[in-house]
C-alpha positions as CSV (number, residue, x, y, z in Angstrom):
1,M,8.2,-14.8,9.1
2,S,10.2,-12.0,10.6
3,D,11.9,-10.7,7.4
4,R,10.2,-7.7,5.9
5,I,10.6,-4.9,3.5
6,E,9.1,-1.6,4.5
7,L,8.2,1.4,2.3
8,R,7.1,4.5,4.2
9,G,5.7,7.8,3.2
10,L,5.1,7.3,-0.5
11,R,3.3,10.5,-1.6
12,V,1.1,10.2,-4.6
13,R,-1.6,12.5,-6.0
14,G,-5.0,10.8,-6.6
15,N,-8.6,11.6,-7.2
16,H,-10.3,9.3,-4.7
17,G,-13.3,10.2,-2.5
18,V,-17.0,10.4,-2.5
19,Y,-17.3,14.1,-3.1
20,D,-17.2,15.7,-6.5
21,H,-14.4,18.1,-5.5
22,E,-12.2,15.2,-4.4
23,R,-12.6,13.5,-7.7
24,R,-12.2,16.8,-9.7
25,D,-9.4,18.5,-7.8
26,G,-7.6,15.4,-6.4
27,Q,-5.3,15.4,-3.3
28,E,-2.2,13.9,-1.9
29,F,-2.3,10.4,-0.4
30,V,0.5,8.8,1.6
31,V,1.1,5.1,1.5
32,D,3.1,2.8,3.8
33,I,3.7,-0.8,2.8
34,T,5.2,-3.6,4.9
35,V,5.9,-6.8,3.0
36,W,6.8,-10.0,4.8
37,V,9.1,-12.1,2.6
38,D,12.0,-14.5,3.1
39,L,15.2,-12.4,2.6
40,H,17.7,-15.3,3.2
41,A,18.4,-15.9,-0.5
42,A,18.9,-12.1,-1.2
43,A,21.2,-11.7,1.8
44,A,23.3,-14.6,0.6
45,S,23.4,-13.7,-3.1
46,D,23.4,-9.9,-2.9
47,D,21.3,-10.1,-6.1
48,L,18.2,-7.9,-6.7
49,T,16.4,-10.8,-8.5
50,D,16.4,-12.7,-5.2
51,T,14.3,-10.1,-3.4
52,L,11.4,-7.7,-4.0
53,D,12.5,-4.6,-5.9
54,Y,11.2,-1.8,-3.6
55,G,11.4,0.7,-6.5
56,A,9.0,-1.5,-8.5
57,L,6.8,-1.9,-5.3
58,A,6.6,1.8,-5.0
59,Q,5.7,2.3,-8.6
60,R,2.9,-0.3,-8.5
61,A,1.4,1.4,-5.4
62,A,1.7,4.8,-7.1
63,D,0.0,3.4,-10.2
64,V,-3.0,2.3,-8.1
65,V,-3.2,5.6,-6.2
66,G,-2.8,7.6,-9.4
67,G,-5.2,5.4,-11.3
68,P,-8.9,5.3,-11.7
69,P,-10.8,7.2,-9.0
70,R,-12.3,5.2,-6.2
71,N,-14.9,6.3,-3.7
72,L,-13.1,4.8,-0.7
73,I,-9.5,4.6,0.4
74,E,-10.5,1.1,1.7
75,T,-10.7,0.1,-2.0
76,V,-7.3,1.7,-2.8
77,A,-5.6,0.0,0.1
78,G,-7.2,-3.4,-0.9
79,E,-6.1,-3.0,-4.5
80,I,-2.5,-2.3,-3.5
81,A,-2.5,-5.2,-1.1
82,E,-3.9,-7.7,-3.7
83,D,-1.4,-6.5,-6.3
84,V,1.5,-7.1,-3.9
85,M,0.2,-10.6,-3.0
86,R,0.4,-11.6,-6.7
87,D,4.1,-12.2,-6.1
88,E,4.3,-15.7,-4.8
89,R,7.3,-14.9,-2.7
90,V,5.2,-12.6,-0.5
91,H,4.0,-14.2,2.7
92,A,1.9,-11.2,3.9
93,V,1.5,-7.5,3.3
94,E,0.1,-4.6,5.2
95,V,-0.9,-1.5,3.3
96,V,-1.7,1.8,5.0
97,V,-3.3,4.5,3.0
98,H,-3.3,7.9,4.7
99,K,-5.7,10.7,3.5
100,P,-4.2,13.8,5.2
101,S,-6.6,16.2,3.5
102,A,-9.8,14.2,4.2
103,P,-12.9,16.4,4.2
104,I,-13.4,16.4,7.9
105,P,-14.5,19.8,9.4
106,L,-12.4,19.3,12.5
107,D,-8.8,19.5,13.4
108,F,-7.2,16.0,13.0
109,A,-3.7,14.5,12.7
110,D,-4.4,11.7,10.3
111,V,-7.0,9.4,8.9
112,A,-5.9,6.1,7.4
113,V,-7.1,2.7,6.4
114,V,-5.1,-0.5,6.9
115,A,-5.4,-3.5,4.6
116,R,-3.7,-6.8,5.5
117,R,-3.4,-9.9,3.3
118,S,-1.7,-13.1,4.2
119,R,-1.2,-16.5,2.6
120,R,-1.3,-18.2,6.0
121,G,-4.5,-16.8,7.4
122,G,-6.3,-15.4,4.4
123,R,-7.8,-11.9,4.1
124,G,-7.3,-9.6,6.9
125,A,-5.1,-11.9,8.9
126,A,-2.2,-10.4,10.8
127,P,1.2,-11.6,9.5
């Protein structure tokens, strides 16, 4: 499946982390989502109901990030991926959760977790 919808750089405040200050003060997380889905019907019909509404996709991801605190961004990424896979039209999804303010006492560019889900190969399979 080569058709895909990509959502990049969704910024959402959340209270995830293992440290008290992360849960208390919160921080910004950045989410990237790639969804593999057949877009032929949408391209032919030009109708939103024949595709994934990426506004709704963004809102669902934001609801997870802004939802109950989790210790690990691995959990956050997995919850977003599982939510996306509930749509039967989705063949596979890759969710990247970036934690730009991770409590690392060194200079770093990024820390991120990638969760992949696929109907073909099961959990963790590449699309």
